[in-house]
C-alpha positions in Angstrom: -33.1 -1.5 -22.0 -31.4 1.6 -23.3 -30.5 1.6 -26.9 -28.0 4.2 -27.9 -27.1 7.0 -25.4 -25.5 10.2 -26.5 -23.4 12.0 -23.9 -22.4 15.6 -24.5 -19.4 17.0 -22.8 -18.0 20.4 -23.2 -14.4 20.5 -24.4 -13.1 22.4 -21.4 -14.8 19.9 -19.0 -13.2 16.9 -20.8 -9.8 18.6 -20.8 -10.1 19.3 -17.1 -11.1 15.7 -16.3 -8.3 14.3 -18.5 -5.8 16.6 -16.8 -6.9 15.5 -13.4 -6.7 11.8 -14.4 -3.2 12.3 -15.9 -2.0 14.0 -12.7 -3.3 11.1 -10.6 -1.6 8.5 -12.8 1.6 10.4 -12.8 1.6 10.8 -9.0 1.0 7.0 -8.6 3.8 6.2 -11.0 6.2 8.6 -9.2 5.2 7.1 -5.8 5.8 3.6 -7.1 9.2 4.6 -8.5 10.3 6.2 -5.3 9.3 3.2 -3.2 11.0 0.8 -5.6 14.2 2.8 -5.6 14.3 3.2 -1.8 13.4 -0.3 -0.6 12.7 -3.8 -1.5 9.1 -4.8 -1.5 7.9 -8.4 -1.2 4.6 -10.2 -1.9 2.2 -11.3 0.8 3.3 -14.9 0.2 7.0 -14.0 0.7 6.1 -12.0 3.8 4.1 -14.8 5.3 7.0 -17.3 4.5 9.6 -14.9 6.0 7.7 -14.3 9.2 6.5 -17.9 9.4 2.8 -16.9 9.7 -0.2 -17.4 7.5 -1.6 -14.9 5.0 -4.6 -14.7 7.4 -2.3 -13.4 10.1 -0.9 -10.8 7.7 -4.5 -9.7 7.0 -5.2 -9.4 10.8 -2.0 -7.5 11.3 -3.0 -5.1 8.5 -6.4 -4.5 10.1 -4.9 -3.9 13.5 -2.2 -1.5 12.1 0.6 -3.8 13.2 2.0 -4.4 9.7 0.6 -2.2 7.0 1.4 -3.1 3.4 2.0 -0.6 0.6 -0.6 -0.7 -2.2 0.7 -0.3 -5.7 -1.6 -0.6 -8.6 -4.1 -2.4 -6.4 -1.6 -5.0 -5.3 -0.3 -5.3 -1.7 3.4 -5.4 -1.1 5.3 -5.5 2.2 8.5 -3.7 3.0 11.2 -6.2 3.6 12.9 -4.0 6.2 9.8 -4.3 8.4 10.1 -8.1 8.5 13.5 -8.0 10.2 12.0 -5.9 13.0 8.8 -8.0 13.2 10.4 -11.4 13.7 10.4 -10.7 17.4 6.7 -11.3 17.6 3.3 -9.7 17.7 3.2 -9.3 21.5 6.1 -6.9 21.6 4.0 -4.0 20.2 1.2 -4.6 22.6 3.6 -4.6 25.6 6.0 -1.8 24.6 3.9 0.3 22.3 4.9 1.2 18.7 7.8 3.6 18.3 7.6 6.5 15.9 10.1 4.8 13.7 7.9 1.8 13.3 4.9 4.0 12.4 6.9 5.7 9.7 8.0 2.4 8.3 4.5 1.2 8.2 3.3 4.3 6.2 1.5 5.8 9.2 2.3 9.0 11.0 
């Protein structure tokens, strides 16, 4: 068992680490604001209900790359615009292939 531990950090090292952390937080906040302003995001529960599938199916679709959620603050959200396109069914992608537009909507390039 360690009693008291003293950690010495140089001021410049601490400043650099804090600057990097601040930049990461700021980028995440800006990304979240842009996404929120540009489109409506829905919860996994709402997505499953809209698509009439289970949350397990959403998870499988995420793993296969079929419907990729946006991660904001560690929480998954789905783009509502994707659901209008996905209502046709899972088999369509396998038969026709995924278009570049769908890839961009899913956050992949």
